[in-house]
N, C-alpha and C positions, 0 to 999 in steps of 0.2 A: 627718707622725707621725698613724696612724690611731689608735681610738679604741681597740683594744685594748692597745698597746701604751702610750697613755697610763694606761688604768688599769692594767696591769702598773706602771708605771711609780711611781704613787701608794701602791698594796698594797707595792711593794717598801718606801718612803719610811715607809708607815704602820708596817711591820713592822718597821724597822730604829727608830722611834723607840719603838714598843711593847716591842721587844726590849731597847734598852737600859734601859727600866723596871724591866722584872723582873730585869736583871740587879742593879741598883743595890739592887732590895726584895730579891730573894734573898740578895743580901750584907750587908743589912743585918738578917734575918732572920735566918741562920746563925750572925753574932756576936753579937745581939741577941734569942734567943727567948726566954730569960729574962724578959726584960722588958716584952716585949708584951703578955703577958697583964695585967699590973701598971697598963699603960701605957692601957687600956682597961677599968679599972674604975671609972673616975668620967665616965663618957661620960653627955654630957646629948644626948639627940636633938634636942632643940627648937631647940637653937642650932645644930646641926649645917644641920637643916633649912631655917635662915634663911640661912645660909651659900650651900647649894645655889640659892633663890632668887637672891641678889644674885650668885651666878657666872651665873645665866642672863640676870641685865639687861643684860650688856654686849651679848651679842648682839641682844638689845630692844631698850635705850635706840641701840647703835651702829646697828641698823636706821631706827630711829626718825629719825636725825639725817640719812640718806640719803635718809629719805621727806623731811622738811620743806624738804631744801633741791631734792631733785629735782623737788618739787610745783611751783617757782617756772617751771620749765623744760618740764615734762610731769604737767599735771593731772592725767592720767590714771593716772599710778603709784598704785598701791595697798601700803598700808602692808605687808601680805601679800607682795606681792613684793618690797620693799625690806629687811624683815627675813630674809625667807630669804637676801637677797643678801648682809646682814652675815652671818649663820652660815656661810655656803659661803666667806665671806672668809676668816673666823677657822680654817676648816680647811686651807687651801690652805695659808694662812699659816704654819699650824702647822709643816704638811710641809715647808714648802720653808724653806732656811737662807736667814737672814735676810728671810724673808716677803716673798722676790721674785714669788711668783705668786700672792697676795694680790691685788692690785686686779684683775687682767687677769682671776680668777675670778668677781669681782663684778661686772663689765661685762658677764660671757657672759649672767649671772643676770639682769640688768637688760635686757637686750635681748632676752632670753626674755619677758621680761613685758611687751614692749611699748612700751620707752622710746628715743627717739632716739638714735643714735649721740652724735652732738653734743650734745646735751645731758647723757647720761650722762658726756664727759669732763670738761664745765665742773664739773657736781656734783662727781665726783670730786676736781678739782682742789680744789675747797672742802671735801670731808672731811680730803682732805691737807692743807691750811692750817688747818685747826681739829686735826689732829691733831698739825701740826709747832710750835702754837703752845702746846699741854700739854706736850709735852715740853723745848721751847726754855725753857717757865717754871718747869718741874721741876726741869730740871738746872742753872737758873741761881740758884734758891731751895737746892739740895743743896752748889755750891760754895758758896754766901756763908754757908752752914751751918756747913758744911768748915772755912773760912778764919777764921772767927770760932770755930772751939776747939766748936761747938754740935751735933755731929755724931761720934759716938763709938761706934760698934761695930763689931766682929768684922769685919776683912777689909775693912771703907770705903778705907782706905789703897791695897788694890788697885784699889780703882773710882775711883780718882780719875781716872788716864788716861781711863777711860771716860765720866769724867764731862765733862772737857774735851774729847775729840774727841764726842760726841754735841752739847756746846752751840754746836762749830765745825760740825758738819753741816747741824744745826736749824735753826743762827743764816743760814748760807748759802743755805738753801731758802727761809727766809723771806724773808732781802730779793732773791732772785731773782722770789716770788709778788708782792714789795712792787713790784718794778718793774716787771714784766708790766703790772700796773695802773697805777702812778701816771706811769713814762716809759721805756714798750716799744723806742725808739729804742737806748738804751745799752744795754737787755741784749740787742738784736739786732747791734748793732755786738760786741758781747764775744765772741757765736758766731760771725761771721764772721771774726774776727783769730784766733781760739783753733782753730775749722776750718781755713783757711787754713796755720796754724802745725801741726797734726798732722795734717793732710789724708797728707802724703808717710807716714809713720809709718802712718797707718791702711792705707793703700794697700798697703806693704810688708807688713803682717802679713795683709792677705789673701791676696798672691798667694804669700807662703809658707804659708798654709793650704791654697791651693790645690796645692799637692804631695801631700795626701793623695786618693788613687782617689776616694773620695763624694766628696769637695769641690772636683774640679776645674772645675765651672761654679761657683764662687764670684765670679769675677771678673766676671763678666757678669751677674750678679744686680743689679736697679735700684739698691737702697737701698747697691751697694758702687762705683757710679757715685762718681767726683771730684767733691765738692761735695755730694753728692746727702743724705746725714746733714744738714751745714749749714742746707741749704736747708728742710729739712725743721722744723729745732730756731726758724730763724727765723718760719715761716709759722706754727708753732704758737701764739708771741711772740702774733700778733694776734690769732689763733685763745681766745688766755688771756685776753686783753685785751677782746676783743670780750664774752667771756661773763661776765667779772667785773661789767661795763659794768653787765650787764641785773641782777646782782644790787645793786648800786650806786645804779639805776633804784627798783626795787621788789621788794628782797630781801632789806632789810634784815631784818628781825624773823628772817628766815629764817635769816641767818647769826648773827644773836645765839644764837636757837633754838640752833643747830649747837654753837657753843661752850662754851653752858651743858651741853646731853646730853654732850659731849665730857671735860669738868671732870668731870661729872656722876659718869659709868660709868667712867670709869678709876679716883677716889679709891671707888666701889663694889666695883670689881674687889680694888683692893689691901685694902679692909677685909674678904677674907674672912678673910683669914688670921686677923685679930681675934678672929671668930669661932669659927672652928675653936679656936684655941685655951679661948675660954670651950666649945666643944661638949667638949672634951677634959678640962674642967676643970684646968686651965693658969691659976694666976694669972697675969694681964695687967702686972703690974707688973713691967718688968726686972727680974734682978738685981743691975745696973749702969745707971749713967747712959748714955743713949744719944741722946736730944736732948730737944729742947724738946716743951711741951706734954702735953693727956692722955696714957694710952695709947694710946688709938685711932688717936689722929694720931701718935704715934712709929711705930704699927706700918704706918702709910698710907707716910709718908717710907720707912722700911727697904725697905715692898713696891717704893716706886715706883724708890728705889735700882737693886733688885734687878732691875727688869723693863728696865732698859738693858742690861742682859747679855743679858735672854733676848731683846729685838727684836736686836742685834746679832750675835744667834750663831749660829756658820759650820753648826752642828749642824744636822738635821731637828728641829722639837719642843724645842729646846735642850737637847736629851739630854745626860744627864751636868750639862753648867754648872747648869741648872736646881736639878736633885737639893745637890749642892755646893754653890753658891751660897746657896742655900735655909737648909742644914744649918749653913753659918758664920753667915750674916748675921740669924738668928731665936735665937742662941743665949744670946742674953740673956733670952730667953723661955724656949726650947725646949730641955729636958734630959734625961736617962734620966731613964725609962721610955719617955717622951713622944716621941724622935725619931722613930722608925719610923709611928707611928700616926699623926704631925703631917705628916710627910712625903708619905704614902701620901695624904689626905685634901686636903693641900694640892695636891698636882698633880692630883690627880681633879679638882676644881674650878674649882680657879683657872685653869686649862690645859686640862685634857682633856673635860670635862662638855660644852661650848660644842663644841670641836673634835669630838664626835660628833655632837652635832647638825646639826652644818654638811655633816659626812660622810654622814650617810642622802638629804640634799638633792644631794649632787655625784654619788654614783652613781646615781641618780635619774636625773639630767640626762643621765649619760654613757649610760645607756642605751636611752637616744633619739636620732634625727637632730634635735631638736625646735633646739640651742645651737646647730649647726653650721650649721643652713640659718639662722634669724633673724641670727645675728653676720654672715654672706655676706650679706643680704637688707642690714641695717643700714650696711653698710663701703661697697656697691654704691651705695646715695641718697646717703650723705654726699659721697662722691666723685663724683655727678652720672651715674652709669652706670646705674642703672636705677630706675623710678616707686617710690615711697613712700607707703603709706598714712599715715604719720605724717610730718609736715612736720615740721621741727626750729622751735623758737618765733624769732619774730623780738626 
């Protein structure tokens, strides 16, 4: 895929996301036009400005998380590069289903900033570990609240299966990372057995796909050879283990700081909704019982619940799901005539603001040959095919 096709693809996904948001807003305006002016009469710009700052901190603190982790393996990494990589990650994650393109985009920016490929891979795994830890803890906490009748919000019942699924997914990923650190042979054995069992199925799928004219050379691709993917997975376990051991020896403080930043910026992001309520002059006391804690804690818990739907959304930018889910879950606080103003402000600040900042970086990088060249250089150096001026830390 060339750069022009990539840019067109990104533009198409962005257009779909914005078009869906515009359609939802247009429909809401058409239905609630008489209420819109009334909903803006009690506006408090100071609280909204604070909400803007809270929204932006996600990209900044997320970048600092990568910085404190990356510095252990690459002292030359700068805060500017790390923060830029986080905003790019948020943009690409926001426009791809399930945020699948986010890690690759961050890797590209870090490579352009001079960070060795092997160091990036290890730091990315540590950031994933921090994020998985947060989601596992928050999913478990909300499941406990639901089981004890301490989380009663409209639509929460429909999210129970999502919480269970999320706990299973993030719990499995957490266990896999721990096995990489504590007992790599067990995880390698699992991959070997799974590869042997699923190999014939994967090969049959490749052969079936090769019947398509454009995919006729697929069976000859290196990754499509029998056992190739399994061999890579087994080898990756050793690389992950080696990387984690570096942090175990001299990066414990960095991991602790990264965990604190992860929990901090997620909670601050969820608190944006609370300050939007204050900015619109809406009472922060829910009209009915929601959950335990003061109002700001209750809003953070509800936003954390909504966040699972956004992360696992199959639509780009969680279009449609974000608007519907937010309207339902925030109904104990937000009611007519505030529904439309709240929805617009929440969507812009909590989801779009950092994406717009990241988008400016993405299109700047795509307009040059820098990323393509630096990624190829880093991959070649990592495989020992070409010399590099930056050697991975030992």
